[in-house]
C-alpha positions in Angstrom: -14.2 18.1 -13.8 -13.8 14.8 -12.0 -16.6 12.2 -11.4 -17.3 13.4 -7.8 -17.8 17.0 -9.0 -20.1 15.9 -11.8 -22.2 13.7 -9.5 -22.5 16.6 -7.0 -23.7 18.9 -9.8 -26.3 16.3 -10.9 -27.6 16.0 -7.4 -27.8 19.8 -6.8 -29.5 20.3 -10.2 -31.9 17.5 -9.5 -32.8 18.8 -6.0 -33.1 22.4 -7.2 -35.3 21.4 -10.2 -37.5 19.3 -7.9 -37.8 22.2 -5.4 -38.7 24.6 -8.2 -41.4 22.4 -9.7 -42.9 21.7 -6.2 -42.9 25.4 -5.6 -44.6 26.2 -8.8 -47.2 23.5 -8.3 -47.9 24.7 -4.8 -48.3 28.3 -6.0 -50.9 27.3 -8.7 -52.8 25.1 -6.3 -52.9 27.9 -3.8 -53.9 30.6 -6.2 -56.2 28.7 -8.6 -59.7 27.5 -7.6 -59.7 23.9 -8.7 -61.9 21.0 -8.0 -60.2 18.1 -6.2 -60.4 16.0 -9.4 -58.8 18.9 -11.4 -55.8 19.1 -9.2 -55.0 15.4 -9.6 -53.1 15.7 -12.9 -50.9 18.5 -11.4 -50.1 16.2 -8.4 -49.4 13.3 -10.7 -47.2 15.4 -13.0 -45.2 16.6 -10.0 -44.8 13.0 -8.7 -43.7 11.7 -12.1 -41.1 14.5 -12.4 -39.7 13.9 -8.9 -39.7 10.2 -9.6 -37.7 10.8 -12.7 -35.1 12.9 -10.8 -34.8 10.3 -8.1 -34.4 7.5 -10.7 -31.7 9.4 -12.6 -29.7 10.1 -9.4 -30.1 6.5 -8.2 -28.9 5.2 -11.6 -25.9 7.5 -11.6 -25.0 6.5 -8.1 -25.3 2.8 -9.0 -23.2 3.3 -12.1 -20.5 5.1 -10.2 -20.4 2.4 -7.4 -20.2 -0.4 -10.0 -17.4 1.4 -11.9 -15.5 1.9 -8.6 -15.9 -1.8 -7.6 -14.9 -3.0 -11.1 -11.8 -0.8 -11.0 -10.8 -2.0 -7.6 -11.3 -5.7 -8.7 -9.3 -5.2 -11.8 -6.5 -3.5 -9.8 -6.5 -6.3 -7.3 -6.2 -8.9 -10.0 -3.2 -7.0 -11.4 -1.5 -6.7 -8.0 -2.3 -10.0 -6.4 0.5 -12.0 -8.2 3.0 -9.3 -7.2 1.7 -9.4 -3.7 2.3 -13.2 -3.4 5.7 -13.1 -5.2 7.2 -9.9 -3.8 5.2 -8.0 -1.2 4.6 -10.8 1.3 8.1 -12.2 1.2 9.5 -8.6 1.5 7.3 -7.8 4.5 8.2 -11.1 6.2 11.9 -10.6 5.7 11.5 -7.1 7.2 9.8 -8.5 10.3 12.5 -11.1 10.8 15.2 -8.4 10.1 13.7 -6.1 12.8 13.5 -8.9 15.3 17.1 -9.8 14.8 18.2 -6.3 15.8 17.5 -7.1 19.5 20.3 -9.3 21.0 19.4 -12.0 23.5 22.1 -10.7 25.8 23.7 -7.3 26.1 25.9 -7.8 23.0 25.4 -9.4 19.7 27.1 -12.8 19.2 28.9 -13.8 16.1 25.9 -16.0 15.1 23.5 -13.1 15.6 25.7 -10.8 13.5 25.8 -13.4 10.7 22.0 -13.6 10.9 21.6 -9.8 10.7 23.9 -9.6 7.7 21.8 -12.4 6.1 18.6 -10.5 6.7 20.1 -7.3 5.2 21.0 -9.4 2.1 17.5 -11.1 2.1 15.5 -7.9 2.7 17.2 -5.8 0.1 17.7 -8.7 -2.2 13.9 -9.3 -2.4 13.6 -5.5 -3.1 15.9 -5.9 -6.1 14.2 -9.0 -7.3 10.9 -7.0 -7.2 12.5 -4.2 -9.3 13.8 -6.7 -11.9 10.6 -8.6 -12.2 7.9 -6.0 -11.7 9.6 -2.6 -12.1 9.8 -1.8 -8.4 6.8 0.6 -8.3 4.6 -0.2 -5.3 1.0 -0.7 -6.5 -1.8 -0.6 -3.9 -5.4 0.4 -3.6 -4.7 4.2 -3.8 -1.9 6.6 -4.5 -2.0 7.8 -0.9 -1.3 4.2 0.4 1.5 3.8 -2.1 3.1 7.0 -1.0 2.9 6.0 2.7 4.7 2.7 2.0 7.3 4.4 -0.3 8.0 7.1 2.4 8.3 4.5 5.1 10.8 2.6 2.9 12.8 5.8 2.3 12.9 6.5 6.0 14.1 3.0 6.6 17.0 3.3 4.2 18.0 6.7 5.6 18.0 5.3 9.1 19.8 2.1 8.4 23.3 3.4 7.7 25.0 0.3 8.9 28.1 0.9 6.8 28.2 4.6 7.1 28.7 6.5 3.8 29.4 3.2 2.1 26.0 1.7 3.0 24.5 2.1 -0.6 27.6 0.3 -2.1 27.6 -2.6 0.3 23.8 -3.0 0.2 23.9 -3.1 -3.5 26.6 -5.8 -3.4 24.5 -7.8 -1.0 21.5 -7.4 -3.3 23.4 -8.8 -6.2 24.8 -11.6 -4.1 21.2 -12.6 -3.2 20.1 -12.5 -6.9 23.1 -14.6 -7.9 22.7 -17.2 -5.2 18.9 -17.5 -4.6 17.5 -20.1 -7.0 14.0 -21.5 -7.2 15.3 -25.0 -6.7 18.0 -23.9 -4.2 16.9 -20.8 -2.2 19.4 -18.8 -0.2 18.5 -20.0 3.3 20.5 -18.8 6.3 22.7 -21.8 6.6 23.8 -21.6 3.0 24.7 -17.9 3.6 26.4 -18.6 7.0 28.6 -21.2 5.4 30.2 -18.4 3.3 31.0 -16.5 6.6 33.1 -19.3 8.2 35.6 -18.0 7.3 34.1 -15.0 5.4 34.5 -15.0 1.6 36.0 -11.8 0.2 32.7 -10.2 -0.9 31.2 -10.7 2.6 34.2 -10.0 4.8 34.2 -6.2 4.8 30.4 -5.8 5.1 30.4 -8.1 8.1 33.1 -6.2 9.8 31.3 -2.9 9.2 28.0 -4.4 10.5 29.7 -5.7 13.6 31.0 -2.2 14.4 27.7 -0.6 13.7 25.8 -3.0 16.0 27.7 -1.6 19.0 25.8 1.8 18.5 22.7 0.9 20.4 20.8 4.1 19.7 21.3 3.8 15.9 20.4 0.2 16.0 17.2 0.8 17.9 16.2 3.6 15.5 16.7 1.3 12.5 14.7 -1.4 14.3 11.8 1.0 14.8 12.0 2.2 11.1 11.8 -1.4 9.8 8.9 -2.2 12.1 7.0 0.9 10.9 7.6 -0.1 7.3 6.2 -3.6 7.8 3.2 -2.3 9.8 2.3 0.4 7.2 2.8 -2.1 4.3 0.7 -4.7 6.0 -2.1 -2.3 6.7 -2.1 -1.0 3.1 -2.5 -4.5 1.8 -5.3 -5.3 4.3 -7.1 -2.2 3.2 -6.6 -3.0 -0.4 -7.9 -6.5 -0.1 -10.9 -5.2 1.8 -11.8 -2.9 -1.2 -11.9 -5.9 -3.5 -14.4 -7.9 -1.4 
């Protein structure tokens, strides 16, 4: 039996008991011939009993509310450092990644292709960093919110097949490239990444060629853009709802 069910039972029992006592008291007052002063103890007893029921229900409600608030606060304190270190950078990278999938003109330029490859590296690199540092399980205010974000991420991965069947392999290589080259005192900014593409180093040459070919498939690119946007929107909303619970 969960806490909601036990609280519901308490309220039902309290109301039923109160109704029973009121009914019994009313019956006796209607059937017995009592002087006004003789009926006072009966009224007083009924009021004391009803007051006790109301107090018990109020105390239980207060206890449940306080427990829920404390649990939400403790969970927020657990998640907040992860939010700052991983969630927010991951979401921001996703937003920039999505925006980069719309060329200024009809076709993507070499510079735009380099930037998109960088955002793939950044977005999935932050994901790997999150896994290595915090286990990778998304923690939010509720299991339902967590599942929404996880499902949106899975949809994103399934839609973003920029290297065909070899997408997982090349994405993994880019993730490890990010981990190896992103340092606290020397972060992997775009220019640092772009320098390795002019000309491309061996580890980046093939993924860049595959990405360039994929970017010509406008329909697939647009679907990927939408999937990334949905992920960031759902994640953003889940964090906003979670922070609202803590306040």
